[in-house]
C-alpha positions as CSV (number, residue, x, y, z in Angstrom):
1,X,20.7,39.0,34.1
2,X,17.7,41.3,34.1
3,X,17.5,43.5,31.3
4,X,15.3,46.8,31.3
5,X,14.7,49.5,28.5
6,X,13.7,52.6,29.7
7,X,12.0,55.4,27.6
8,X,13.0,58.6,28.8
9,X,10.6,61.5,27.6
10,X,12.7,64.3,26.1
11,X,11.0,66.8,28.4
12,X,12.9,65.6,31.2
13,X,16.0,67.2,30.0
14,X,14.5,70.5,29.3
15,X,13.7,73.7,31.3
16,X,10.2,72.6,32.2
17,X,11.8,70.1,34.6
18,X,13.2,72.1,37.5
19,X,16.8,71.3,38.6
20,X,17.4,69.4,35.4
21,X,21.2,69.5,36.0
22,X,20.7,67.7,39.4
23,X,18.2,65.2,37.3
24,X,20.8,64.3,35.1
25,X,23.2,63.7,37.8
26,X,20.8,61.6,39.6
27,X,20.0,59.7,36.5
28,X,23.6,58.6,36.3
29,X,23.5,57.5,39.8
30,X,20.5,55.3,38.9
31,X,22.2,53.7,36.0
32,X,25.5,53.2,38.0
33,X,23.9,51.6,40.9
34,X,21.6,49.2,38.4
35,X,24.9,48.1,36.5
36,X,26.5,47.4,40.0
37,X,23.4,45.3,40.9
38,X,23.8,43.2,37.5
39,X,21.0,45.0,35.4
40,X,21.6,45.5,31.6
41,X,20.1,48.9,30.7
42,X,19.0,50.5,27.5
43,X,17.9,54.2,27.4
44,X,15.8,55.4,24.7
45,X,15.8,59.4,24.9
46,X,12.8,61.2,23.4
47,X,13.2,64.6,21.6
48,X,11.3,67.2,23.9
49,X,11.4,71.0,23.2
50,X,14.0,70.9,20.5
51,X,11.8,68.2,18.6
52,X,8.8,70.5,19.1
53,X,10.6,73.6,18.2
54,X,12.1,72.3,15.1
55,X,8.8,70.7,13.6
56,X,7.0,73.7,14.3
57,X,9.3,76.0,12.7
58,X,9.5,73.6,9.3
59,X,5.6,72.9,9.7
60,X,4.7,75.7,7.3
61,X,6.9,74.7,4.6
62,X,7.2,70.9,5.0
63,X,4.0,68.9,4.8
64,X,5.3,65.5,4.5
65,X,5.0,63.7,7.7
66,X,8.1,61.6,7.7
67,X,10.2,64.8,6.9
68,X,8.9,66.5,9.9
69,X,9.5,63.0,11.8
70,X,13.3,63.3,10.6
71,X,13.6,66.8,12.6
72,X,12.4,65.2,15.7
73,X,14.6,62.2,15.1
74,X,17.6,64.4,15.1
75,X,16.6,66.0,18.3
76,X,16.2,62.5,20.1
77,X,19.9,61.7,19.0
78,X,21.1,65.2,20.4
79,X,19.5,64.3,23.6
80,X,21.0,60.8,23.5
81,X,24.3,62.1,23.1
82,X,23.8,64.4,26.3
83,X,22.7,61.4,28.4
84,X,25.3,59.1,27.1
85,X,28.3,61.4,27.7
86,X,27.0,62.0,31.1
87,X,26.9,58.4,32.1
88,X,30.4,57.9,30.6
89,X,31.9,61.1,32.6
90,X,30.4,59.1,35.7
91,X,32.4,55.9,35.1
92,X,29.8,53.6,33.7
93,X,30.8,51.4,30.8
94,X,28.4,52.5,28.0
95,X,28.5,51.9,24.3
96,X,30.1,54.8,22.6
97,X,27.6,54.5,19.5
98,X,24.2,56.2,19.5
99,X,22.5,53.3,17.4
100,X,20.3,54.5,14.7
101,X,18.2,51.1,14.4
102,X,16.7,48.4,16.7
103,X,19.1,45.7,15.4
104,X,22.3,48.0,16.1
105,X,21.1,48.7,19.5
106,X,20.5,44.8,20.1
107,X,24.1,44.1,19.0
108,X,25.6,47.0,21.0
109,X,23.5,45.7,24.3
110,X,25.0,42.2,23.6
111,X,28.5,43.9,24.3
112,X,27.9,46.6,26.8
113,X,26.0,46.8,30.1
114,X,24.5,50.3,28.9
115,X,23.4,51.5,25.4
116,X,21.8,55.0,24.9
117,X,19.9,55.9,21.6
118,X,17.3,58.1,20.2
119,X,15.0,57.8,17.4
120,X,15.3,55.5,14.4
121,X,13.1,56.2,11.3
122,X,9.9,58.2,10.6
123,X,6.7,57.0,11.9
124,X,7.9,55.8,15.3
125,X,8.1,57.6,18.7
126,X,11.0,56.7,21.2
127,X,8.2,55.0,23.1
128,X,7.7,52.7,20.3
129,X,11.4,52.1,19.5
130,X,11.8,51.3,23.3
131,X,9.2,48.7,23.2
132,X,10.3,47.3,20.1
133,X,13.8,47.1,21.4
134,X,12.6,45.5,24.6
135,X,10.8,42.9,22.8
136,X,13.7,42.1,20.2
137,X,16.0,41.6,23.0
138,X,13.7,39.7,25.1
139,X,13.9,42.6,28.0
140,X,12.1,41.7,31.4
141,X,9.9,45.1,30.9
142,X,10.1,48.5,29.3
143,X,9.8,51.6,31.8
144,X,8.1,54.8,30.2
145,X,9.4,57.6,32.2
146,X,7.4,60.7,31.3
147,X,6.3,64.0,33.1
148,X,3.1,62.6,34.5
149,X,2.5,60.7,38.0
150,X,0.4,57.8,36.4
151,X,-1.8,57.0,33.5
152,X,-5.2,58.9,33.7
153,X,-8.4,58.4,31.9
154,X,-7.8,61.7,30.2
155,X,-4.6,64.1,29.9
156,X,-4.6,65.6,33.5
157,X,-3.2,68.8,32.4
158,X,-6.4,69.4,30.5
159,X,-8.6,67.7,33.0
160,X,-7.3,67.7,36.4
161,X,-10.3,65.6,37.5
162,X,-9.5,62.7,35.4
163,X,-9.3,59.3,36.8
164,X,-5.7,57.9,37.7
165,X,-4.7,54.2,37.8
166,X,-2.3,52.2,39.6
167,X,-2.8,49.0,37.3
168,X,-4.1,48.4,33.9
169,X,-3.8,45.6,31.4
170,X,-2.4,46.5,28.0
171,X,-5.9,46.2,26.5
172,X,-7.2,48.8,28.7
173,X,-4.1,51.1,28.2
174,X,-4.8,51.0,24.2
175,X,-8.2,51.9,25.0
176,X,-7.0,55.0,26.6
177,X,-4.4,56.0,24.3
178,X,-6.1,55.1,21.3
179,X,-5.8,52.9,18.2
180,X,-2.0,52.0,17.2
181,X,-1.6,54.6,14.5
182,X,1.1,57.3,14.0
183,X,-1.1,60.5,13.3
184,X,1.3,63.6,13.6
185,X,4.8,64.4,14.1
186,X,5.7,66.0,17.6
187,X,2.4,65.0,19.0
188,X,2.6,63.3,22.5
189,X,0.3,60.9,24.4
190,X,1.3,59.2,28.2
191,X,2.3,56.2,25.8
192,X,2.7,56.1,22.2
193,X,-0.4,54.1,21.0
194,X,1.8,52.2,18.2
195,X,4.1,51.2,21.0
196,X,1.2,49.9,23.4
197,X,-0.2,47.8,20.2
198,X,3.5,46.0,20.1
199,X,3.5,45.5,23.7
200,X,0.1,44.1,23.4
201,X,0.9,41.7,20.5
202,X,4.1,40.6,22.6
203,X,2.9,40.5,26.1
204,X,5.6,42.9,27.1
205,X,4.9,44.5,30.6
206,X,5.1,48.4,31.1
207,X,5.8,50.4,34.2
208,X,4.5,54.2,33.5
209,X,5.8,56.6,35.9
210,X,7.0,60.2,36.5
211,X,10.6,60.3,35.2
212,X,11.1,63.7,37.0
213,X,11.8,61.7,40.1
214,X,14.7,59.2,39.3
215,X,14.1,57.4,42.5
216,X,10.9,56.0,40.8
217,X,12.9,54.9,37.7
218,X,15.3,53.2,40.1
219,X,12.4,51.3,42.1
220,X,11.0,50.0,38.8
221,X,14.5,49.1,37.4
222,X,14.8,47.0,40.9
223,X,11.4,45.4,40.9
224,X,10.1,47.4,43.8
225,X,7.1,49.0,44.4
226,X,6.8,52.4,42.8
227,X,4.3,55.3,42.4
228,X,3.1,55.0,38.9
229,X,0.8,52.8,36.6
230,X,1.7,48.9,36.4
231,X,0.6,47.7,32.9
232,X,0.4,44.0,32.7
233,X,-0.3,41.8,29.6
């Protein structure tokens, strides 16, 4: 059986995504079709706007990075609950649990075709959680569904002329995102550098794509050509 872990950026659930209600409905359809075709899925959902807003509110009075991270983790679990309940409402068999650890997620994924979770502990973004889950469960790949079309040499929102890539190696991606260190709560790169480091160590393929179009996620899950960046060991 094919197993795929998908890191869903929290921004995909928020007002910056047009027609976000349709996006959620379409994602339920992607999950339903994937399960029907025999794919086992784990979805790891990011914190998005609630995480950023909560951290920004607390930052002037909370200086411990791990304490700020816990605020972000709470937001990821709220978003994961939204996705989990929508999938259940769509008639898909999904774990009732929102796992709080990788080990717990592995156990749930052994028993259910679909598991949805958020963050785990301070110091690890949901990208890193998704990649670690994929490694531990020996998934076929991890999809990083974000809000940019491809990996670029620089942030395309800051430099519209940045070079985009259809294919990269994990080593090349690490050079773009920087060393595998956790530097700041609430910060965002196209893929978390810590997670990229773990994918490199374990030879885990990554597909990086614009999750605002669920059809791209579906194509990646099914092993079809997709618009985005394929990252290989």
